[in-house]
C-alpha positions, 0 to 999 in steps of 0.5 A: 838951270835945273839939275840934271834929271834922274834917268830911269830905264824901263822895259816892255810891259813896265812902260805901260803906266807911263804911256799918257805922260810920254804921249803928252810930251811927244805932242808938245816937243815934236810940235817944234822944228824940224818935225812940226807935228800937229799932235791930236788933242787927246792921247788916244792916237799917241797911246796906240802908237806907243803901245808897240813898245809895251807889246815888245818884250825887248823894248826900252824906254828911258825916262828923264825925271825931275822929281816925279815929273817926266821931262824927257823920254827916249824909246827903242825896240827890235826893228822886227817889232816896228811897222813895215814902213820901217823895216821895208827899206832895210830889207830892200837895202840888204840889211836884215832887220833882225839884226837891227835895234831901232831907236824911236823918239827922243824928246826933252823939254827945252829947259833941260837941254844941255845937261847931258840927257841926250848922251844918257838916252843914247848910252841907255838905249845902246847898253840895252841893245848890246845886253840883248846880244843879237843886234849888229846895228843900232839905228834911227831915222831923222826927218829931212828938211830944206835948210832954207825953209823959212820956218826954220828957227834962226837959232836952230842947231842940227844934231848931225855932229852929235850923232856923228860923235856917237858913231852914227853915219847917215845913209842918204840912199836909205830912207822911208816915207811916213805921214803925220799932221804938220802944223798949218799943212795937214796930213802929208808924207815926210821923208826920213833918212836912216842913221846907223851904227855898225857895232862889228866895226867898233875897235877892240879894247 
């Protein structure tokens, strides 16, 4: 088993030099269940998608490095800097996006899982959001899949219990639709449900 990767935290324009490596990692990892993302052969689309993090002064990128090789990445930015498809469900539910820091993707190569990198990704993004000092909630979305889908690997374990332990609650009535190319299917809309952590409910001391 490899040693736990080094975690590097970057912000805003500091992310730009790493876009190609993160883009390739996204395509590789998100091809797995449950996202089944059929990424583009080139990185142009991925770079365009990730450019929102470069353009946001308060974004964050956590990199997991094995030497000089990127083996994992985790992103976050103020929700108001995200696409309207992400902010609209919050506004409709009465949650001000201005008070939400959104966690984008977390991708990690299979051989480096189980080393505590997932916790480090959450801790790093949460610390960044708290340091900015203007967010009540941290949030992310997870794709909804039929648990009986025959494509689900028999050894797959959902992250729900891990997310619950970190203080996040799934809000079944708060969801969004987002399209991507699915392996063997083509471009279709997918439903993703929001998970939120309310920092005003955190115990003191």
